C-alpha positions as CSV (number, residue, x, y, z in Angstrom):
1,X,-0.1,0.1,0.0
2,X,1.4,3.3,-0.5
3,X,0.0,7.4,-0.6
4,X,0.8,10.0,-3.3
5,X,1.2,13.3,-2.1
6,X,-0.6,15.3,-4.7
7,X,0.0,18.8,-2.7
8,X,1.6,21.5,-4.5
9,X,5.6,21.2,-4.6
10,X,6.8,25.2,-4.0
11,X,9.0,25.3,-7.1
12,X,12.4,27.0,-6.2
13,X,12.2,31.2,-6.8
14,X,15.0,33.4,-8.8
15,X,15.0,36.6,-7.2
16,X,15.7,39.6,-8.9
17,X,18.0,41.9,-7.4
18,X,18.2,45.9,-8.1
19,X,22.3,46.5,-6.4
20,X,21.8,50.4,-6.0
21,X,24.4,52.6,-5.5
22,X,22.4,54.5,-3.2
23,X,19.1,51.8,-2.9
24,X,18.9,48.4,-3.5
25,X,15.5,46.2,-4.2
26,X,14.4,42.6,-4.5
27,X,11.6,40.8,-6.9
28,X,10.3,38.2,-8.2
29,X,8.1,36.8,-10.9
30,X,4.2,35.4,-10.6
31,X,1.7,34.2,-12.7
32,X,0.8,38.0,-13.3
33,X,4.1,39.4,-14.3
34,X,7.0,40.5,-11.3
35,X,6.5,42.0,-7.9
36,X,8.9,43.8,-5.8
37,X,8.9,42.5,-2.2
38,X,8.7,44.9,0.6
39,X,10.6,44.4,4.0
40,X,9.1,43.9,7.5
41,X,8.0,47.5,7.7
42,X,6.5,47.8,4.2
43,X,9.5,49.4,2.9
44,X,10.3,48.1,-1.6
45,X,13.5,50.1,-1.6
46,X,16.1,49.4,1.4
47,X,19.2,51.7,1.5
48,X,22.5,50.3,0.4
49,X,24.2,51.7,3.8
50,X,25.6,49.1,6.2
51,X,26.8,50.1,9.4
52,X,28.9,47.9,12.3
53,X,27.2,48.9,15.7
54,X,29.5,49.1,19.3
55,X,28.4,45.8,20.0
56,X,29.9,44.1,16.5
57,X,25.6,44.1,15.4
58,X,25.4,44.6,11.3
59,X,22.9,46.7,10.6
60,X,21.9,47.0,7.1
61,X,19.1,49.3,5.4
62,X,17.5,52.4,7.4
63,X,18.6,51.6,11.1
64,X,22.1,52.1,9.4
65,X,21.3,55.1,7.6
66,X,20.2,56.4,11.4
67,X,23.4,55.6,12.0
68,X,25.5,57.6,9.6
69,X,24.6,60.4,11.5
70,X,25.5,58.8,14.7
71,X,28.9,57.0,13.8
72,X,29.6,58.2,10.7
73,X,33.1,56.3,11.7
74,X,31.7,53.2,10.9
75,X,28.8,53.0,8.7
76,X,29.4,52.6,4.7
77,X,27.3,54.0,2.2
78,X,27.9,54.0,-1.9
79,X,30.0,51.1,-2.0
80,X,28.9,50.1,-5.3
81,X,31.4,53.0,-6.4
82,X,34.7,51.1,-4.8
83,X,33.6,47.6,-6.1
84,X,36.7,46.1,-7.9
85,X,38.9,48.9,-7.4
86,X,42.2,50.2,-5.9
87,X,42.9,52.8,-3.7
88,X,44.1,54.6,-6.4
89,X,41.0,54.4,-8.7
90,X,39.1,56.0,-6.1
91,X,41.1,58.7,-4.5
92,X,39.5,61.5,-5.0
93,X,36.0,59.5,-3.3
94,X,37.8,59.2,0.2
95,X,38.1,62.8,0.9
96,X,33.9,62.6,1.9
97,X,33.3,59.2,3.2
98,X,33.3,58.8,6.7
99,X,35.1,55.5,7.3
100,X,38.7,54.9,7.3
101,X,40.8,52.8,4.4
102,X,42.7,49.7,6.0
103,X,46.7,49.8,4.8
104,X,47.3,47.2,2.2
105,X,44.9,48.6,0.0
106,X,46.2,48.8,-2.8
107,X,44.6,46.3,-5.3
108,X,41.8,45.7,-3.0
109,X,40.1,47.6,-0.6
110,X,39.6,47.0,2.8
111,X,37.3,49.6,4.8
112,X,38.1,49.9,8.6
113,X,34.5,49.8,10.6
114,X,36.1,50.2,14.3
115,X,38.6,47.2,14.8
116,X,37.4,45.3,11.8
117,X,38.2,45.7,8.3
118,X,35.5,44.7,5.1
119,X,36.2,44.2,1.1
120,X,33.6,46.0,-0.7
121,X,32.1,42.9,-2.0
122,X,31.8,41.5,2.6
123,X,29.9,45.4,2.8
124,X,27.6,44.5,-0.3
125,X,26.8,40.9,0.7
126,X,25.3,42.4,3.7
127,X,23.3,44.2,1.4
128,X,22.1,41.2,-0.4
129,X,22.0,39.5,2.8
130,X,19.3,42.0,3.8
131,X,17.4,41.7,0.1
132,X,17.6,37.4,0.7
133,X,16.0,37.9,4.2
134,X,12.6,40.2,2.8
135,X,12.5,38.0,0.2
136,X,11.8,34.5,2.6
137,X,10.0,36.3,4.8
138,X,7.6,37.2,1.7
139,X,7.8,33.6,0.1
140,X,7.8,31.4,2.8
141,X,10.2,29.6,1.5
142,X,14.6,29.6,1.2
143,X,15.9,31.8,-1.7
144,X,19.1,30.6,-2.6
145,X,19.6,31.8,-6.6
146,X,19.1,35.5,-7.7
147,X,19.8,37.2,-11.3
148,X,21.5,40.5,-10.3
149,X,21.9,43.6,-12.2
150,X,24.7,45.7,-12.6
151,X,26.2,49.0,-14.6
152,X,26.7,48.0,-18.6
153,X,30.0,49.4,-18.4
154,X,31.0,47.4,-15.2
155,X,34.6,45.7,-15.9
156,X,35.6,42.3,-15.2
157,X,37.3,43.0,-12.1
158,X,33.7,44.8,-10.8
159,X,31.5,42.3,-12.5
160,X,33.5,39.3,-10.5
161,X,33.0,41.4,-6.9
162,X,29.6,41.4,-7.7
163,X,29.8,38.0,-8.2
164,X,31.4,37.4,-4.9
165,X,29.6,39.5,-2.8
166,X,26.1,37.2,-3.8
167,X,27.8,34.4,-2.9
168,X,29.0,35.5,1.0
169,X,24.9,36.5,1.0
170,X,24.8,32.7,0.4
171,X,23.1,33.1,-3.6
172,X,24.6,31.2,-6.3
173,X,24.0,34.2,-8.8
174,X,22.8,32.8,-12.2
175,X,23.5,35.8,-14.4
176,X,24.8,39.8,-13.9
177,X,21.9,41.4,-16.0
178,X,23.1,45.1,-17.6
179,X,21.1,47.3,-16.0
180,X,20.2,49.5,-18.9
181,X,18.9,46.1,-20.1
182,X,17.5,45.1,-17.2
183,X,15.5,48.6,-17.6
184,X,14.0,48.3,-21.1
185,X,12.7,44.8,-20.1
186,X,10.7,47.3,-16.4
187,X,9.7,49.4,-19.3
188,X,8.3,47.0,-21.4
189,X,10.2,48.0,-24.2
190,X,10.3,44.9,-25.9
191,X,6.5,45.3,-26.3
192,X,6.4,48.6,-27.5
193,X,6.6,48.8,-31.9
194,X,10.1,48.9,-33.8
195,X,12.5,51.4,-33.4
196,X,16.2,52.4,-32.0
197,X,16.1,53.3,-28.3
198,X,18.6,55.1,-26.2
199,X,18.7,53.9,-22.8
200,X,20.2,57.0,-20.2
201,X,21.2,55.7,-16.7
202,X,22.8,58.1,-14.5
203,X,22.7,56.6,-11.1
204,X,23.9,57.0,-7.8
205,X,27.4,56.1,-8.5
206,X,27.5,55.1,-12.5
207,X,26.2,55.8,-15.6
208,X,25.5,53.8,-18.3
209,X,24.2,54.5,-21.9
210,X,22.6,52.0,-23.9
211,X,21.4,52.2,-27.6
212,X,18.7,49.2,-28.3
213,X,17.1,48.6,-31.8
214,X,13.4,46.9,-31.3
215,X,11.8,44.5,-33.3
216,X,9.4,42.4,-33.6
217,X,9.3,42.3,-29.8
218,X,13.0,41.2,-29.4
219,X,15.7,43.3,-28.9
220,X,18.9,43.9,-29.7
221,X,21.7,46.0,-27.7
222,X,23.6,47.8,-30.3
223,X,26.1,49.5,-28.5
224,X,27.1,50.4,-24.4
225,X,29.3,52.8,-23.2
226,X,29.4,54.4,-19.7
227,X,31.2,55.4,-16.8
228,X,31.2,53.6,-13.6
229,X,32.5,56.8,-11.7
230,X,30.0,59.3,-12.3
231,X,26.4,60.0,-10.7
232,X,23.9,61.5,-8.0
233,X,27.4,61.1,-5.8
234,X,29.4,63.2,-7.9
235,X,26.3,66.0,-7.3
236,X,25.7,65.7,-3.7
237,X,29.6,66.0,-3.1
238,X,29.5,69.3,-5.1
239,X,26.7,70.6,-3.1
240,X,28.7,69.6,-0.1
241,X,31.5,71.0,-0.6
242,X,30.4,74.2,-1.3
243,X,28.3,74.4,1.8
244,X,31.6,73.0,3.7
245,X,33.6,76.8,2.0
246,X,30.4,79.3,3.4
247,X,30.7,77.3,6.9
248,X,33.7,78.2,7.2
249,X,33.3,81.6,5.7
250,X,30.5,82.2,8.2
251,X,31.0,80.6,11.7
252,X,34.9,80.7,11.0
253,X,35.1,76.7,11.2
254,X,36.2,73.8,9.4
255,X,33.6,71.0,9.5
256,X,35.2,69.1,6.9
257,X,36.8,66.8,9.1
258,X,33.6,66.4,11.4
259,X,32.1,62.9,9.9
260,X,28.5,63.6,12.3
261,X,28.7,67.1,10.5
262,X,29.3,66.2,6.7
263,X,26.6,63.5,6.8
264,X,24.5,65.8,8.7
265,X,24.9,67.9,5.3
266,X,24.6,65.1,3.0
267,X,21.6,64.8,4.0
268,X,20.6,68.5,3.5
269,X,22.1,69.0,0.5
270,X,20.2,65.8,-0.8
271,X,16.8,66.9,0.2
272,X,17.0,70.5,-1.6
273,X,19.0,68.7,-4.5
274,X,15.2,66.1,-4.6
275,X,12.9,68.8,-4.0
276,X,14.4,71.0,-7.3
277,X,12.6,68.9,-9.2
278,X,9.7,69.8,-8.1
279,X,10.1,73.8,-7.1
280,X,11.8,76.2,-8.6
281,X,14.3,76.9,-5.5
282,X,15.1,74.8,-2.1
283,X,17.0,75.6,1.2
284,X,20.2,73.9,2.3
285,X,20.4,73.6,5.9
286,X,22.1,72.6,8.8
287,X,21.8,73.3,12.5
288,X,24.5,72.0,14.2
289,X,25.7,72.5,18.0
290,X,23.8,75.5,18.3
291,X,24.9,77.0,15.0
292,X,22.2,77.1,11.8
293,X,22.9,77.6,8.1
294,X,21.2,78.0,5.6
295,X,21.7,78.5,1.8
296,X,18.7,79.3,-0.7
297,X,19.9,76.9,-4.2
298,X,17.7,78.2,-6.8
299,X,17.2,75.9,-9.6
300,X,19.6,77.8,-12.5
301,X,21.8,78.2,-9.9
302,X,21.9,74.6,-9.4
303,X,22.2,73.7,-12.9
304,X,25.1,75.8,-13.5
305,X,26.8,74.4,-10.6
306,X,26.2,70.8,-12.2
307,X,26.6,71.6,-15.5
308,X,29.7,69.9,-16.1
309,X,28.9,67.0,-14.2
310,X,26.4,66.2,-16.8
311,X,28.3,67.1,-19.9
312,X,30.6,64.5,-18.7
313,X,27.9,61.9,-20.0
314,X,27.8,63.1,-23.3
315,X,31.1,62.0,-23.7
316,X,30.3,58.6,-23.6
317,X,26.8,58.6,-25.2
318,X,28.4,60.1,-28.7
319,X,30.9,56.8,-28.5
320,X,28.0,55.1,-28.1
321,X,26.1,56.6,-31.0
322,X,29.4,56.1,-33.3
323,X,29.7,52.2,-32.3
324,X,26.1,51.7,-33.0
325,X,26.9,54.1,-35.9
326,X,23.5,55.8,-35.8
327,X,23.3,59.8,-35.9
328,X,21.5,61.3,-32.8
329,X,18.0,61.6,-35.6
330,X,18.4,57.8,-36.1
331,X,16.8,57.3,-32.2
332,X,13.2,57.4,-32.1
333,X,13.1,57.1,-28.1
334,X,15.3,57.8,-24.8
335,X,14.1,56.6,-21.5
336,X,15.3,58.0,-18.7
337,X,16.4,56.0,-16.0
């Protein structure tokens, strides 16, 4: 005598992960399409921030964002800009990062948080592990496989560092998908009319431009270019440096070496930058140790201040057009990511 179990066995889920410089998210496919998985507090985006507490606990996401203010020297953000790089590749960035670089970081960076050191893939793995936990809690089953997006212009070392982060987090990375390709799928470009589309993706730390030809529901990548060291972080850092100069003049104090003050200022300039997408002017405000700094930033001035940063995206765009053998007027649509 035997018994057959007709209960539906759960199929393994392959997670789709957008591992971003600023924020990250995880999604899965069901019968109706892709679904972004929220965390316990309902948040769909997980800040790509990690912080080591005095007790040795590793905070990830929103809790780490709070610790970035109170314990900046034990916190890491924008680690994606450091993946697969040595100290010579990121020298300019280090001045505004709150953490220290450990000795022996010539070929592979090691970040000092308290008494411990971590490589960028190890830091990134904590973000991936949090996304994995969110997915498992939502789906009620283990998640061990993933597809992760990377900038199209990531080199071999940066791609390998991303795979290493996945492995450390307990994920079998089945494939790395170029972010413009993933964006094309997300926007449903494969379902639109035939034509040539440019996907312009200026993220927190990287820039990609890809040109795709769409025909009969299938898209072909004609050319890709970009800069893995160009993004919104550069705009934030520009505004922070300007504010620090103002404060030095007004207060007679140099706060550039004060991690807490710099991170408070970072939060303030990001808020002002985001407001300028909707209003013609915004204030950068800092209250610190009984003193107050305020500067109005008009959109026209903001655009002038960052013009050279935005202009740096044009070189890769021209090269991408050249590699695709196309003129600008042959692009039917531009998708801004």
